[in-house]
N, C-alpha and C positions, 0 to 999 in steps of 0.2 A: 556552466562550470560543473565538473564532476567532483564529488568528494574524493574519489580515488585518482586524483590528478596532482601533478607537481604544483600547479598554480594555486590549488586550494591550500596546500601546505604553507604557501606564502600569504595568501589572501586572509585566511582565518586568524592566524596570530596577529596580523596587522590590524584587522578589524577589532579584535578584542582589546588590544593595547590602546588604540585610538578611542574606542568606545569608553573605556574607563578614565582616560585622560580628559575627555571633553566634559563640559558642564552638562548637567541633566537636561536643561532646556534645549540643547542642541543635539542630544543623542538620537532622538527620533528621526531627525533629518539625516544624520550620518548613516543610521541603519537603513533608511529608505534608499539612499543613494547606493549604499553597498549592496542592498538586495537587488536593485535594478541592474547594477553592474554584474552581479552574480548571474542573473538570468540572461542578460544581453551578451554574455560570452558565448552563448549557444547560437542565437540568431537575433540580432538587435531589433529588427523590424517587428518581431512578434511581441515585443514589450508593449506595443500599442494595444494589443488585445487585453493584456492585464490592466492597463490604464483605463481602457474603455469599460471593462467589467467593474473596475473600482468606482469610476464616476457614476455609472448607472445604479449600482447597488447602494452607494452612499447617498445619492440624490433621492432615490426612491425610498430609502429608509427614513430620511428626514420628512419627505412628503407624507409617508404613511403615518408617522408619529404626529404630525401637525394637522392632519385631516381628521375631522370629527365624524363624518358620515362613513358607515361601513362600506357602502358602495365604492366610494373613492379610495378607501384603503385597499380594497380588493383590486381596484383598477391599477393603482401604482404597483402593487405586488405583482400583478399579472404582467405589467410592462417590464418589470425587472426580470421575471422568469422568462418571458418570450425573447427578450434581447440576449440574455446570457445563454439560454439553452439553444437559441437560434445560432449564435456564434459557434457553440460546441457542436451542434448538428452539422453545420456547414463544413467545418474543418475535419470532423471525425467520422460522420456517418453518411454524408451526402453520396459519396462515390459508392459506398457499400449498398445503400438502398437503390441507387441508380443502376448498378450492375445486377442486383437481384431482380428488379423490374425488367431489365433487358433480357435476362435469362428466361424468365417466365413467359414473356411475350414471344420470345424467339421460338419456344416450343409450339406456339400456335401460328408460326410464320407471320408474326406481326412485327412491324418496325418500331423502334424506340429511338428517336432522333436526338435525345438529350445527351450531350457529351459529359464525360467526367471532368471534375474541376482539377484533379491531380494536385491538390494542395498538400504541402508538407504539414504533418500533424505537429502543432506546437507542443513542446515539452511541458508536461504538468498541467495542461489545460483543464483536464477533468478534476484535478485536485483543487486548483484555485477557484474554478467556477463553482464547485460544490461549497467551498468555504464561504465565498461571497454571497451566493444564493441563500445559504443557511442563515447568514446574518439578516438578510431582508425578511425572511420568514420569521425569525426570532423577534424582530422589531414589530412585525405585523401581529404576532401572538401576544406581544407585551412582555416577552421573556427578558428582553434587554432594552435599554434606552438607546435611541439613535445616537451615533457618535458624531458630534458636531465638528471636531477637529479633522479636517480632510486628510492632513498629512499622517496623523496617527492611524486613521482608518486605512489609508493606502499602505502603510507599513503592515497592518494586520493581514491584508490580502497578499502581500508580496514578501513577507518575512523569510529571508533566504534559507535558514536551516530546513524548513518544512515546505518550501514553496513548490517544488516540483514532484514530490512523492509523499507528502504528508508527514506526520499525521494531519488529517483534516480537522483543524481546530474549530472550536465554537467560540463565538464572540464573547460569551459569558465568562469563559476561562482566560482567553488570551488578550482581548482588548484592554481590560483594566491594568494588565501588567505593563503595558507601554506607558502608562501614566505614572507608574511608581519609580521612585529613586532606587537604583540598584547600586550597592557598594560592592567593591571587590571582596570576594569571600574565598579564602584558600580551600576550605572544605568543599565548596561547590566546584572549584577548579579541579581538585583531585577526583571527585566523583564523576564530573563531566568527562575528564580525560580518560578515566577507566572505561566509561561507557562507550566512548568513541573508539578506544582501542579494541574493545570486544566487537563493536560494529565492523571495524576494519577487518578483524579476524574472520568474522562470519562472511563478509563479502569476498575478500581477497584469497583466503586460504580454503574456505569450504565452497562457497557458491561458484566462484570463477574457476576453481580447480575441477569441480564436478561438471561444470558447463562444457569443458573440453570433450568429455565423453558423451554427454547428453546431446550436444549440437552435432557431433560427428555421426551419431546414431539417428536422431530424429530428422536430420536434414537429408537422410539417404535411407528412408524406411525400407524400400524395396530390396536393398542389398544386405539386410540384417535379419537374423532369425529371432524367434520369440524370446529366447533366453536373454539375448543382448538387449532387446527392447524392454524386457521386464526390468533388467538392471538399470537401464537408462531412465525408465519411469520412476524407479525407486530413488535414483540419484536426483532426478528433477524435483521430487517432493522436497528434498533438502536444499537443492539449489535455489528454488524460488523462495523458500522460507528464509534462508540465510541471506539472500540478495535483498529481500524487502525488509526483513527484520533488522538486517545489518544497516540498511539505510536509516531506518527509524531510530536505531540506537545512536548512530552518528548525529542525526538531527537533534534528538533529545539531549544528548550529551553536549553538543555545541551550544544549544540554547541555554542549558543549565549553567555553563561557564559564564554566560553573560547575564545571568540572573533570572532567566525565564523558565517556567515549568510547562512543558508540553505533555499532553496526555499519553499514557501507555498505549502502544499500538499492537503489541503481541505479548502473549502470556503462555508460552509453551503449548501451542495448539495440538501437537501430536500426542499429547497425553489425554486427550478428550475421549470420553466413553461413548459419545454420540454426536451427531452433526450439530445439534443445537448448542452443545457445549463448545464444539469446535468454533462456531461463529461468535461465541463469547470470548474466544481467545485469539482468533485470527483477524487481522486488519480491523481492530476494534473501532477505530475512528470511522471507518466506512460502514461497518455493520450497524453501529448506533445511529449513523446519519440516515441510512435507509429505514431503520426502525422509526425514527422520530419524524422523518419528512415524507415517507412513502407508506410504510406499513400502518402506522397509527392514523394518518389522514384517510386511508382506505377503510378504516373501521377497526383495525387491529383485532383484538380478541373480544371486543364489545358487541360482536354480532353473533349470528348463529354459527354452528359448527362448519357447515358447508361454505359459508362466506368467509369464515376465518381461514379455512384451508386455502381458499382461492386467494385471499390477501397474502398469505405466506408465499404461495407459489409465484404470484405475480411479482412480489418484491424480489425474489431471487432471480427470476428471469430478467428483470430490469437490472439487477446487480451484474448479471452476466453480460448484458449489453453494455453497461458502463465500462467493463474491462476491455472492450474492443469491438471494432466493426468487422466481425467475422462470425459465421455460423457456429464455429467451434466454441466461442464464448457463450453464445446463446444456449448451446447444448450443455455446457458446463454449468451455467446458472440454473438451467432446467433440472439437471440431475440433483443439485443441492436442494432445489425447491421440492422435488419429489422425496428426497431423503427426509427432510424435516416434516413434510406433510404426513408421511408414513409414521414417523416417530411420534408426531402429535396425535395421530389417530389411535395408536396403540398405548398412548399415555405413559411413555417411558419416563420414569422418574430418576434423573441423574443423581439426586441427593442421597439415594440409597447406597451409593458406592464411594463414600468419602475415604475409607481406608483401602489400602492396596491389598487386593486378594487375587486369587486365581481367576475368579469371575471378572473382576475389574480388568485384569490383564487381558483376558479374552475379549472383552468389550472394546478395549483400546485397540487391539489388533484388528478386530472386525471393522471398527470405525476407520482405522488407517487404510485398510484395503478399499473401503468405499471412497475415501478421499483420493486414494491413488488412482482408482478407476476414472474419477472425474478429471484428475490432472492430465490424463492422456489427451483429452479434448482441449484442455487449456494449452498444452504445449504443442500439439500437432499443428503443422502448417496448413492443413485443410481437413475437412470432415472425412474425406476419403482416406487420407493418411491415418487418421485416428482409428477408423474402423479396421484398417489394415493392421495397425499395431495390435489392437485387441484380438483380431483373428489370429495373428501369428503367435501371440503370447499363449493362447490356449491350444494351438494346433501345430506349432513349428518349433519344437525344442532343438537345442544344438549347443555347440561350443561358443562361449561368449566371444565377442569381438575383441581382438587382441590390440588394445590401445597400448601406448607406451607404458612401461613399467612405472615410471615416475608419476604418471597420471593416477594409476591405481593406488600406489603406495602413499603419495602425498594427499590424495583425495580422501582415502580411507583414514589416514592419520588425523587429518583435520576434522573429519566426521566423527571419529572416536572421541576427540576432545570435546566437541560440541555435545554429543550425547551424554558424556559423563557429567558435564556441567549442567545440562538440562535435568538429568536425573537428580543431581545434588540440589538444584534450586527448587525442584518440584517436591521432593520428599525429605531432604535433609538440610533445609536452608540455614539452620542454626548450628550445624555441625560441620567439621572439616572445612572451615572457611579459609581460603587462600587469597583468591582474587579480591574478595570483599572483606578481607580480614581487617580488624580494627588495629592490628599491630602494623605500623608503618613499614617495617622491614620486610615482613611477610608479604604484604600487599605489593610493595615495590618490586620484590623478587618475582612474584607471579606476573605482574604487568610487564616486567622486563623480558621474561621468558616468552610471553605472548608476542611482544614486539620482535624478538629474535626470530620466532617462527614465521611471523608475517613477512619479515624482510628476507628470510631464507627460502621459503617455498610459496609465498604469495604470488598470485598472477597479477602483474601490474599493467597488462595490456588487455584486460578483460572487457574494457569498454564500459558503456553506461549501465545503469541499474535497469532491471527488467521493467519496473513499473513506470519508468520515464515514458514508455510508449503508450501508456494509458491516460 
């Protein structure tokens, strides 16, 4: 089920109403059923995969906690990792690896008889797999106690607001919240609705409107000049940000209405002065997951400089692979790994630039250009397309592609509102408050205007969120 669908507009209020009407002891069961219904609206049979991941990680968590020998604890942890990552590999990476092997062997006139599986990628499999696996690792480390209530744990893995695109929650934060009694809170309702409205604005008015230009350009690279491709790349930077951050805002807002607090996933990343800061602001739940479960186990910064650089680089390459089974994502992750390794080598200190100055503005611009360069590989349909885009941007100027006037006007109008709000939240959070005003009339007026804009120029047939495919 999509957030930006008519059925969700019926589903969510119904869930909230029944949730608060039910006694506390039945709410976990109701939310679990609602969450599975939410997921099964896409492809019912793939709910079996979530259930399998839930059983494996829950069972292994209990076994890890009740086993005294370190060898057996590692054994049960390994079983959990192998089964979960095995499922993820089969559905997401097998065909990619199989085709890569076939291509390499073909250059040497060797046959590779293994056929592709041609499996449909389950929506959200990377997200709920990482969340479930993170729980098992936390139990192994002793960071959390194993959850004995299977139903509560199953809800932790499948909680519908953040099931298919995060934030990737930690057991320490989310699991205890399912045991608490949540009473209806008008303030939480208002705050949650406002966050959801802003999320819908980001998705429908900015992301899906800009996507009309981006898709028309990137899906036909050969027929567009460098100027058009540069504009499309610039638009894509905000398309993917508003698409993903928009989803996160809707998810966090929806959970807040029901009394749950999900972690912040985005914090105005394009105001970063370097790539390290960018990853402290972009997809925070994933970057902290890789930090805690990949980077630190590799040795983190507790090793020599060369090994530390290697750990950083490998972590970002793996992050690229997580995003998709395509060499474009591997290159995207590699670029970010190189960026941060170079930043680390030159010991760039981001704390020197707390105030906005001309120097900070220049650093923000340079960092944005570097991120933009990497986005080319993230968005391109193939590596050849990506290199073609870069080549044309630097060598083939021309008149921009003449998309419909409404696409330009509406897209730029939505983008302008976004940038103004981002600047306000970054540098003047306590001044000129409208959307978050403590005055009900002012806040209601700002929210109403956003709703009118969404209904007037929002794209309601834009389809699923980008990160569903990861």
